[in-house]
N, C-alpha and C positions, 0 to 999 in steps of 0.2 A: 672543529669548533671555530666559530667565527669571532670577529672582533666586535665587542660591544662595551658599553659603559653604563653606569648608573649615575645620573646627574640630579642636582637639585635646582629647580627653576621656579620662581614665585612660591617658595615654601612647600613645594610638592616634589616628589621624587619620580623619575621616569627611567625606564630601561630603554636605551637607544642603541641603534647600530647604524652604520653608514648607509646612505641612500634610502633612509626610512623617513616617512612623514609622521609627525606626532601632533596631537591636539593639546594645547595648553590653555590655561585661562587667559583672558584678554590682556595683552601687553602692548604698551605704546612705544616700545623700543624698536628701532629699525634693525639693530643688531643686538639681540638679547645675549646676556652673559650668564652662563650656567656654571655652577660649582661641580666639579667632578668628584664623586665619592668613591667610585670603584672603576677600574679599567681592566678588561680581560682581552689579551691578544694571544690567540691560540692557547698555549699552555702557560703563558706568563700572566700572573695575576698581581695587580697592584691595588692595595687597599689604602685609602687615605685616613689620616688621623687628625682632624676629621675630614679634610679635603686633600686632594692631590694638587700641588702647585704647578707642576710642569705639564699636566695634561690639559689640552685645549680642545673644545668642541666648536666646530664652525657651523653656524646655522644660516639658512636662507628663509626669509618670510615668503611663504607661498600665498597665503591669504591673511590679510591683516585683521579682518573681522568677519566671522561667520557665526551663524546660530547653531547651537548644539541641539541634542535631543530634548524634548519637552520633559520638565520635571513637574509632577503633580503634587500639590500640597493639600491635605484634607485636615480640617479642624472639626472635632466632634466632642460634644459634652453630653454625657449620659443623662437621661431623665429630664432634659430641659428643651428638647426639640431644637438644639443648636447644631447646625451643620453648615460648613463653609468649604467650598472647593475652589482652589485657585491654582494656576500653573504659570510657568514662565520657561523661556528658552534661554539658557546662559550664552553669553557671547564668548567666543573662543578665537584663538589664533592658530593657524596651521603652519608648522615649521618643518623644513626639510633639513635633515642632518647631512651636511655635505662631507665633512671630514672629521675623523677622530684622530688626534695627534697627541 
């Protein structure tokens, strides 16, 4: 079993492990801070209530801004010939998890 953690960053939760890249919503921080909710190291499990104070996750910003996959939005009203189609590509930040301590 490997070492991994569950973190909260920008009001969303992610399961991360060392040397893994994750895509998160656009952040302007050079060094984003995440709250650690759960830490698993081999057979040892630490659960935060609600967070772990001593667990630290070190990130490196790989790409400050990139576009994600396209999200299509369709509006439709029955019996009135109303149809609208719109889409956008959300901006995301790619982070590399360097170390879980």
